[in-house]
SETOR-132948 format. One record per residue (C-alpha): x, y negated, z negated; residue in one letter; residue number from 1. Coordinates in Angstrom, 2 decimals, m for minus. Each point is the difference from the previous one (the first is absolute). Layout:
<rs>
+---------+---------+---------+------+-----+
|       X |       Y |       Z | code | pos |
+---------+---------+---------+------+-----+
|       X |       Y |       Z |    A | NUM |
...
+---------+---------+---------+------+-----+
</rs>
This chain:
<rs>
+---------+---------+---------+------+-----+
|       X |       Y |       Z | code | pos |
+---------+---------+---------+------+-----+
|    3.98 |   17.71 |   m2.60 |    M |   1 |
|    1.42 |    0.76 |    3.28 |    K |   2 |
|   m0.15 |   m2.43 |    3.11 |    A |   3 |
|    0.98 |    0.16 |    3.70 |    T |   4 |
|    1.05 |   m3.13 |    1.72 |    I |   5 |
|    0.08 |   m0.54 |    3.67 |    Y |   6 |
|    2.90 |   m2.39 |   m0.06 |    H |   7 |
|    1.98 |   m2.19 |    1.86 |    N |   8 |
|    3.36 |   m1.04 |   m1.57 |    P |   9 |
|    0.40 |   m2.98 |    2.12 |    R |  10 |
|   m3.59 |   m1.57 |   m1.24 |    C |  11 |
|    0.16 |   m2.10 |   m3.03 |    S |  12 |
|   m3.75 |    0.95 |   m0.84 |    K |  13 |
|    0.62 |    3.49 |    0.20 |    S |  14 |
|    3.43 |   m0.31 |   m2.17 |    R |  15 |
|   m2.14 |   m1.81 |   m2.47 |    E |  16 |
|   m2.73 |    2.60 |   m0.04 |    A |  17 |
|    2.82 |    2.84 |   m0.58 |    L |  18 |
|    1.35 |   m2.08 |   m2.78 |    R |  19 |
|   m3.19 |   m0.19 |   m1.72 |    L |  20 |
|   m0.91 |    3.49 |    0.51 |    L |  21 |
|    3.35 |    0.94 |   m1.64 |    R |  22 |
|   m0.20 |   m2.45 |   m2.97 |    E |  23 |
|   m3.63 |    1.29 |   m0.75 |    A |  24 |
|    1.57 |    3.54 |   m0.51 |    G |  25 |
|   m1.29 |    1.58 |    3.09 |    A |  26 |
|    1.93 |    2.95 |    1.54 |    E |  27 |
|    0.12 |   m1.32 |    3.47 |    V |  28 |
|    0.63 |    1.76 |    3.25 |    V |  29 |
|    1.21 |   m2.40 |    2.67 |    V |  30 |
|   m0.99 |    0.77 |    3.41 |    V |  31 |
|    1.98 |   m2.34 |    2.58 |    E |  32 |
|   m2.82 |    0.00 |    2.55 |    Y |  33 |
|    2.27 |   m1.47 |    2.91 |    L |  34 |
|    2.25 |    3.13 |   m0.40 |    K |  35 |
|   m2.64 |    2.52 |   m0.99 |    Q |  36 |
|   m3.20 |   m1.31 |    1.67 |    P |  37 |
|   m3.45 |    1.49 |   m1.22 |    P |  38 |
|   m1.78 |    1.94 |    2.71 |    S |  39 |
|   m3.24 |   m1.28 |    1.48 |    R |  40 |
|   m2.03 |    2.31 |   m2.48 |    D |  41 |
|    2.11 |   m1.12 |   m2.84 |    T |  42 |
|   m0.56 |   m3.74 |    0.84 |    L |  43 |
|   m3.48 |    0.16 |    0.70 |    A |  44 |
|   m0.65 |    2.03 |   m3.36 |    A |  45 |
|    1.95 |   m2.82 |   m1.99 |    L |  46 |
|   m2.03 |   m2.98 |    1.61 |    I |  47 |
|   m2.97 |    1.82 |   m0.85 |    A |  48 |
|    0.97 |    0.89 |   m3.27 |    A |  49 |
|    0.89 |   m3.67 |   m0.59 |    A |  50 |
|   m3.62 |   m1.04 |    1.03 |    G |  51 |
|    1.48 |   m2.29 |    2.58 |    V |  52 |
|   m0.53 |   m0.26 |    3.57 |    S |  53 |
|    2.35 |    1.11 |    2.50 |    V |  54 |
|    0.65 |   m3.70 |    0.92 |    R |  55 |
|    0.48 |   m0.98 |   m3.69 |    D |  56 |
|    2.78 |    2.37 |   m0.14 |    A |  57 |
|    1.71 |   m1.74 |    3.05 |    L |  58 |
|    2.82 |   m2.68 |   m0.44 |    R |  59 |
|   m1.18 |   m3.29 |    0.56 |    A |  60 |
|    2.76 |   m0.13 |    3.09 |    E |  61 |
|   m1.75 |    2.72 |    1.61 |    A |  62 |
|   m1.37 |   m2.26 |    2.78 |    G |  63 |
|   m2.09 |    1.72 |    2.61 |    A |  64 |
|   m0.07 |    3.05 |   m2.02 |    S |  65 |
|   m2.20 |   m1.63 |   m2.60 |    A |  66 |
|   m2.45 |   m0.44 |    2.59 |    R |  67 |
|   m0.09 |    3.73 |    1.29 |    A |  68 |
|   m2.35 |    2.62 |   m0.85 |    S |  69 |
|    0.75 |    1.81 |   m3.38 |    D |  70 |
|    1.43 |    3.16 |    2.19 |    E |  71 |
|    2.08 |   m2.37 |    2.19 |    A |  72 |
|    1.26 |   m1.82 |   m3.43 |    A |  73 |
|    0.77 |    3.58 |   m1.70 |    L |  74 |
|    1.83 |    0.94 |    3.28 |    T |  75 |
|    2.21 |   m3.43 |   m0.09 |    A |  76 |
|    0.91 |    0.62 |   m3.94 |    M |  77 |
|    0.95 |    3.50 |    0.79 |    V |  78 |
|    1.98 |   m1.07 |    2.96 |    A |  79 |
|    1.64 |   m2.95 |   m1.79 |    N |  80 |
|   m0.14 |    0.30 |   m3.90 |    P |  81 |
|    1.05 |   m3.33 |   m0.47 |    A |  82 |
|   m3.70 |   m1.23 |    0.75 |    L |  83 |
|   m0.84 |    1.95 |   m3.22 |    I |  84 |
|   m1.06 |   m2.52 |   m2.69 |    E |  85 |
|    2.42 |    0.61 |   m2.85 |    R |  86 |
|    0.40 |    1.41 |   m2.63 |    P |  87 |
|   m2.33 |    2.99 |   m0.40 |    I |  88 |
|   m0.33 |    1.28 |   m3.57 |    V |  89 |
|   m1.51 |    3.34 |   m0.68 |    V |  90 |
|   m1.17 |    1.62 |   m3.41 |    T |  91 |
|   m2.14 |    2.58 |   m1.17 |    E |  92 |
|   m2.36 |   m2.78 |   m0.79 |    K |  93 |
|   m0.26 |   m1.51 |    3.40 |    G |  94 |
|    1.65 |   m2.00 |    2.80 |    V |  95 |
|    0.75 |   m3.57 |    0.34 |    V |  96 |
|    2.04 |   m2.50 |    2.70 |    I |  97 |
|    2.17 |   m1.76 |   m2.61 |    A |  98 |
|   m0.31 |   m3.53 |    1.21 |    R |  99 |
|    0.40 |   m1.82 |   m2.10 |    P | 100 |
|    2.58 |    2.13 |   m1.74 |    P | 101 |
|   m2.09 |    0.17 |   m3.13 |    E | 102 |
|   m2.46 |    2.03 |    1.36 |    R | 103 |
|    2.48 |    2.72 |    0.00 |    A | 104 |
|   m1.14 |    0.73 |   m3.61 |    L | 105 |
|   m3.39 |    0.43 |    0.72 |    T | 106 |
|   m0.60 |    3.78 |   m0.22 |    F | 107 |
|    2.86 |    0.31 |   m2.71 |    L | 108 |
+---------+---------+---------+------+-----+
</rs>
């Protein structure tokens, strides 16, 4: 099974999700989203496919962005990708925000 992980190597939860995917035998494409941020359209599509709200895709540390409209929150996440909750895992079966990391295995 192929999986794409929007990953931050400095995040322990993201590293754990990546490890779990690899141990499960997934062929993993790693996107370091801080270096290669998703476009607004891609981010909106990932959030929609995960079945969560834009606010659920914001990190807890987002502060004022968490109280903003969905459009303003998306704009903030595109401008500052560190605000995106991580990791996001994509397979042909679905998309999940893998917090806790074990959720990375949801669609394998």
